[in-house]
C-alpha positions as CSV (number, residue, x, y, z in Angstrom):
1,M,24.6,-9.6,19.9
2,K,21.9,-7.2,18.9
3,M,21.1,-7.4,15.2
4,I,21.1,-4.2,13.2
5,K,17.6,-3.4,11.6
6,K,17.9,-2.7,8.0
7,E,15.8,-0.1,6.2
8,S,12.4,-1.7,5.2
9,A,12.4,0.3,1.8
10,L,15.8,-1.3,0.8
11,I,14.7,-4.8,1.5
12,N,11.3,-4.2,-0.1
13,L,12.5,-2.5,-3.3
14,K,14.6,-5.7,-4.1
15,A,11.3,-7.6,-4.2
16,W,9.5,-4.9,-6.2
17,R,12.3,-4.9,-8.8
18,S,12.3,-8.7,-9.3
19,A,11.1,-10.0,-12.7
20,A,8.7,-12.5,-11.1
21,V,7.0,-9.7,-9.0
22,V,6.9,-7.3,-11.7
23,A,5.3,-9.9,-14.0
24,D,2.8,-10.6,-11.5
25,Y,1.8,-6.9,-11.0
26,A,2.0,-6.2,-14.8
27,G,-1.0,-8.6,-15.3
28,S,-3.1,-7.1,-12.5
29,T,-6.5,-5.6,-13.7
30,G,-9.5,-4.1,-12.0
31,L,-10.3,-2.4,-8.8
32,Q,-11.1,-3.7,-5.4
33,P,-14.7,-3.0,-4.0
34,A,-13.4,-0.4,-1.7
35,E,-11.7,1.5,-4.5
36,I,-14.8,1.3,-6.6
37,A,-16.9,2.6,-3.6
38,I,-14.4,5.5,-3.1
39,L,-13.9,6.6,-6.6
40,S,-17.7,6.5,-7.4
41,R,-18.2,8.8,-4.4
42,I,-15.5,11.3,-5.3
43,R,-15.5,11.0,-9.2
44,D,-17.5,14.2,-10.0
45,A,-15.6,16.2,-7.6
46,F,-12.2,15.5,-9.2
47,R,-13.4,15.4,-12.9
48,H,-10.7,16.8,-15.0
49,K,-8.5,17.7,-12.1
50,R,-4.8,16.9,-11.3
51,I,-4.4,13.3,-10.1
52,L,-1.2,11.8,-8.7
53,D,-1.0,8.0,-8.6
54,I,1.7,6.8,-6.3
55,G,3.1,3.1,-6.2
56,I,1.4,2.3,-9.4
57,G,3.1,-1.1,-9.7
58,G,1.9,-2.5,-13.0
59,S,-0.6,0.3,-13.5
60,R,-3.7,-1.5,-12.1
61,T,-5.3,1.8,-11.2
62,T,-4.4,3.9,-14.2
63,A,-7.4,3.2,-16.4
64,A,-9.9,4.0,-13.6
65,L,-8.2,7.2,-12.7
66,L,-7.7,8.3,-16.4
67,D,-11.6,7.9,-16.7
68,I,-11.8,10.7,-14.0
69,S,-9.1,12.9,-15.5
70,T,-6.4,12.8,-18.2
71,N,-4.4,15.2,-16.0
72,Y,-2.6,12.2,-14.5
73,V,0.9,11.3,-13.3
74,G,1.8,7.8,-12.1
75,I,5.0,7.1,-10.1
76,D,6.6,4.2,-8.6
77,F,10.1,3.7,-6.9
78,S,10.8,0.6,-8.9
79,P,12.1,1.4,-12.3
80,E,11.0,-2.0,-13.6
81,M,7.4,-1.3,-12.5
82,I,7.5,1.9,-14.4
83,A,8.9,0.1,-17.5
84,A,5.9,-2.3,-17.4
85,S,3.5,0.4,-17.0
86,R,4.9,2.4,-19.9
87,H,4.6,-0.8,-22.1
88,R,1.0,-1.1,-21.1
89,Y,0.1,2.7,-21.5
90,P,2.7,4.1,-23.7
91,Y,1.2,7.5,-24.0
92,V,0.6,8.1,-20.2
93,S,2.8,10.1,-18.0
94,F,4.7,7.8,-15.7
95,E,8.0,8.6,-13.7
96,V,10.3,6.8,-11.4
97,C,10.0,8.7,-8.3
98,D,10.4,7.9,-4.5
99,A,7.4,9.1,-2.5
100,R,9.7,10.1,0.3
101,E,11.1,12.8,-2.0
102,M,9.0,14.3,-4.5
103,S,10.7,17.6,-5.0
104,R,10.1,17.5,-8.7
105,F,6.5,18.4,-7.9
106,H,5.7,22.0,-6.7
107,D,3.5,22.6,-3.7
108,R,-0.2,22.0,-4.2
109,S,0.4,20.4,-7.6
110,F,-2.4,17.8,-7.3
111,D,-6.1,17.9,-6.3
112,M,-6.2,14.1,-5.6
113,V,-3.5,11.6,-4.6
114,M,-4.0,7.9,-4.7
115,F,-1.7,5.4,-3.1
116,S,-3.2,2.0,-3.4
117,Y,-2.5,-1.6,-2.6
118,N,-0.8,-0.7,0.6
119,G,2.2,0.8,-1.1
120,I,2.7,3.1,1.8
121,D,3.5,0.0,4.1
122,S,6.7,-0.6,2.1
123,V,8.8,1.7,4.2
124,G,9.7,2.2,7.9
125,H,8.0,4.5,10.3
126,S,10.0,7.5,9.8
127,D,9.8,7.2,6.1
128,R,6.2,6.7,6.2
129,L,5.6,10.0,8.1
130,Q,7.9,11.6,5.5
131,I,5.8,10.3,2.6
132,L,2.5,11.6,4.3
133,R,4.2,15.0,4.8
134,E,5.3,15.1,1.1
135,I,1.8,14.1,-0.1
136,Y,0.3,16.9,2.2
137,R,2.7,19.3,0.6
138,V,2.0,18.4,-3.1
139,L,-1.8,18.2,-2.4
140,A,-3.9,21.3,-3.2
141,Y,-6.1,23.0,-0.7
142,S,-9.4,21.0,-0.3
143,G,-7.4,18.1,-1.8
144,T,-8.1,14.4,-1.1
145,L,-5.7,11.6,-0.3
146,V,-7.0,8.0,-0.8
147,F,-4.7,5.1,0.4
148,S,-4.8,1.7,1.9
149,S,-2.7,0.2,4.8
150,H,-2.4,-3.1,6.4
151,N,-4.8,-3.6,9.5
152,R,-2.8,-4.6,12.5
153,R,-5.8,-6.5,13.8
154,G,-5.9,-8.5,10.7
155,L,-4.5,-12.1,10.7
156,T,-1.0,-12.9,9.7
157,R,0.4,-16.3,9.3
158,R,3.8,-17.8,9.4
159,P,5.0,-20.1,6.3
160,W,4.2,-23.4,8.0
161,T,0.7,-22.5,8.9
162,R,0.0,-20.9,5.4
163,Y,1.1,-24.1,3.8
164,Y,-1.1,-26.4,5.8
165,I,-4.1,-24.1,6.2
166,Y,-4.3,-22.7,2.7
167,R,-3.2,-25.8,0.8
168,K,-4.4,-28.7,3.0
169,T,-2.5,-31.1,0.9
170,N,-2.4,-34.7,2.1
171,P,1.1,-36.1,1.4
172,L,0.0,-39.7,1.4
173,S,-3.0,-39.3,-1.1
174,H,-1.2,-36.6,-3.4
175,P,2.6,-37.2,-3.0
176,R,3.5,-35.3,-6.3
177,Q,1.5,-32.3,-5.5
178,F,2.7,-32.3,-2.0
179,L,6.4,-32.4,-3.1
180,R,5.8,-29.7,-5.8
181,L,4.1,-27.4,-3.1
182,F,7.1,-28.2,-0.7
183,V,9.7,-27.2,-3.1
184,E,8.1,-24.3,-4.9
185,E,6.3,-22.8,-2.0
186,F,7.1,-24.1,1.5
187,I,10.8,-23.9,1.1
188,P,11.0,-20.5,-0.3
189,D,8.5,-19.2,2.3
190,C,10.6,-20.7,5.1
191,A,13.8,-19.3,3.6
192,G,12.4,-15.8,3.2
193,H,11.0,-15.7,6.7
194,L,14.2,-16.9,8.3
195,R,16.0,-14.3,6.4
196,N,13.8,-11.4,7.2
197,R,12.0,-12.1,10.5
198,W,14.9,-10.8,12.6
199,Q,14.0,-7.2,11.1
200,E,10.5,-7.2,12.6
201,I,9.5,-4.3,15.1
202,R,6.6,-3.9,17.3
203,S,5.7,-0.8,19.2
204,N,2.5,0.5,20.7
205,E,1.7,2.6,17.5
206,F,2.6,0.1,14.7
207,A,4.4,-3.1,13.8
208,I,6.6,-4.0,10.9
209,I,6.1,-7.6,10.2
210,N,7.7,-10.0,7.7
211,D,4.2,-11.4,6.3
212,E,3.6,-14.0,3.7
213,A,3.6,-11.8,0.6
214,H,5.9,-12.9,-2.2
215,H,7.5,-15.8,-0.2
216,F,8.1,-13.6,2.9
217,S,10.4,-11.3,1.1
218,L,8.8,-8.1,2.4
219,L,8.9,-6.2,5.7
220,T,5.4,-4.7,6.0
221,Y,4.0,-1.8,8.1
222,Y,0.8,-2.7,10.2
223,I,-1.2,-0.3,12.1
224,T,-4.8,-0.2,13.7
225,I,-7.5,2.1,12.3
226,E,-7.3,4.5,15.3
227,A,-3.6,4.9,15.2
228,Q,-3.6,5.5,11.5
229,I,-6.2,8.3,11.8
230,D,-4.2,9.8,14.6
231,Q,-1.1,9.6,12.5
232,A,-2.7,11.3,9.5
233,Q,-4.3,14.0,11.7
234,K,-0.8,14.8,13.1
235,I,0.4,15.5,9.5
236,G,-2.6,18.0,9.1
237,F,-5.2,15.8,7.4
238,Q,-8.8,16.2,8.5
239,D,-12.2,14.4,8.1
240,I,-10.4,11.0,7.8
241,E,-12.7,8.1,7.0
242,A,-11.9,4.4,7.0
243,I,-13.5,2.0,4.4
244,D,-13.4,-2.0,4.6
245,L,-12.5,-4.1,1.8
246,D,-16.1,-4.6,0.7
247,G,-16.5,-0.9,0.3
248,N,-18.2,-0.1,3.5
249,W,-17.6,2.9,5.5
250,I,-16.5,1.8,9.0
251,L,-18.1,3.4,12.0
252,H,-16.0,4.7,14.8
253,E,-17.4,2.1,17.1
254,D,-16.5,-0.7,14.8
255,Y,-12.7,0.3,14.4
256,V,-11.7,-2.3,17.0
257,T,-13.8,-5.0,15.7
258,C,-12.6,-4.7,12.0
259,R,-10.4,-7.7,11.1
260,D,-10.1,-7.0,7.4
261,P,-6.4,-7.6,6.5
262,W,-6.2,-4.1,5.2
263,V,-8.2,-0.9,5.2
264,Y,-8.7,2.0,2.9
265,Y,-8.6,5.6,4.2
266,M,-9.9,8.9,2.7
267,C,-8.2,11.9,4.1
268,H,-8.8,15.6,3.3
269,K,-6.7,18.9,3.3
270,T,-8.5,22.0,4.4
271,A,-9.4,24.7,2.1
272,D,-6.5,26.9,3.6
273,G,-4.2,24.1,4.3
274,V,-4.2,24.8,8.1
275,A,-5.4,22.1,10.3
276,P,-7.7,23.1,13.3
277,S,-5.5,23.5,16.5
278,A,-6.0,20.8,19.1
279,G,-8.5,21.7,21.9
């Protein structure tokens, strides 16, 4: 009997609303090297302009974006994440909003959109395309989108390999530690993976994989750099650049050799909003 695939967003939202995950994200601070490199490059261009921060989680990126412009709105589809962000920044504009449907925002409402920490990977393929279309709609002419996504060429591990490779605990020399890790990590990892691995999808363009995050509770979208650039171009974005986790701009000839677990992208909307025709 063929199992029915569940919607990735529904499975993932359950994790993003859990108290343990919210607490984890609420304590997150600081930017990644790639984010620092990108924001340093575009800071002056978007000084005092309109910024939309999607998938804010615990508002890790809020301070850095407010330093560019106080004309800022942060959204997340998890009410619990928004509550945590409001507690952290009580005077900042945060809203519960699903990036797949942002009708509350008019066309060309923002000059810059940021969707960090692979938030766009929390939904399935058709929803992902809808999010990119919605971002393109609310983005002003000459606007910029910055987002990150899991690299399909990056390494993923199943629960048993994560346990032995990352922990390397010898059960004979450290029995108590081994037992604690077995109960607190290995068993939840295996339970999550056995529950969700049947929902995995693999195609030529992308893969949806039940990876190790949050005890294998998520279904995560993976895509190669070339496929992601092509996907964004079909939406209408131009001059798309890829940046590795160390903050280096990735050359075209290095796309296939990049093994970073995820990659940042900087995409632009043309001055008239019309993408050049193919050919």
